[in-house]
N, C-alpha and C positions, 0 to 999 in steps of 0.2 A: 443643518443637515443631520446632525446627531439626534436632534429632537424628533425629526420625522422617522428616522430609522428605529429609534427606541419605541416610538409610538406604534410602529408597525409590529415590532416584536411583542409588545404588550397585547395588541389586538390578536395576533396569531395565537399567543398563549391562552387568551380568554376564549377565543373561538374553539380551540382544542379542548379546553376545560368544559365548555358547555356541551360539546358534541361527543365527548369520549364516553364509551360504555364500559371501560375497564378502569379499575382502581389505580393500577400502575400508570396508565396513560394520563390519568387525572393528576397524579403527583408530578409527572414529567411536565405537563402543561402548566402546572402551578409554578414549577421552577423556571420555565421559559418566561412566564409573566413577571416573576421576581427579577430575573435578569434584565428585562426591559425596563422595569421601574428603576432599578439601580442605574442603568444607562441613561435614562431620562433625567434623573436627579443630578448625575454628574455632568450631563450635557447642559443643564440649566445653569449650574454654578460655575461652569468653565468660562473663563474670559481670556481672550487672545492677548498675547504679549506679556502675560504674567509668568514669572519664573518660580521654580521650586525654592522653598525657604531653606537655603544652605548658609551656614555661617561664613562670613567673609565677603558677601556681595552687599555693597553699600549703595543705597539710592535706587534700588530696583523695586518694582512692584511685585509683590508675592501673591501666590495662590493661597487661599484660606485652607488650612489643613483639616478643619473641623468637619466639613462635609465628607471628605475622604475617609476620615476616621469613623464617621457614622455609617458609611456604606460598607466598610470592612466589618463593622459590627453586624450590619444587616446580612452580609454574606455568611457570617458564622452562625447567626440565628437561623437563617434559611437552610443551611446544611444540617443543623440540628433538627429542625422541623421535618426536613426530608427524610433523615434517617429514622425518625420516630414514625413517620407515615409509612415508610417501607416496612418497618418492623411490624406495624399493625397489619399491613397488607399480607405479609407472610403468615402472621398468626391467623388471620381470617381465612386464608387459603388452606392452611392445615386443618382448621376447624370445620370449614363448610365446603371445601373443595371447589370454590369458584371465586373469581375476582370481578365478575360482571355485576354492575350496579343493579340491574333489573332482577337478577337472581337473588341477590342479597336482600333487596327490598321485598321481593315476593315471599321469601322465607321468613320475613319479619325479623331479620337479625340486625338490621340497621334502622 
């Protein structure tokens, strides 16, 4: 079920990314797609019945912490990319007065 939900989130983000006419909306849709990809990855590596790796539990099946660490890294990188994209968007707005893709392409600025 998690895989279907995360796939739906990815599709919604990609649909919004393809159909957005505004730079800020494109950044938001990119973040939605990233969240869906992280959910998909964690849904794939999740296995029922495994417990968290805590010292003192003997004989239990543990969850692999490596995918979780990789997804935390992906979240941090995504936040950095988002802040950079928003900063560039603000700079473009102050410079050219618009955030519409069509206007920026028409002016030859991008």
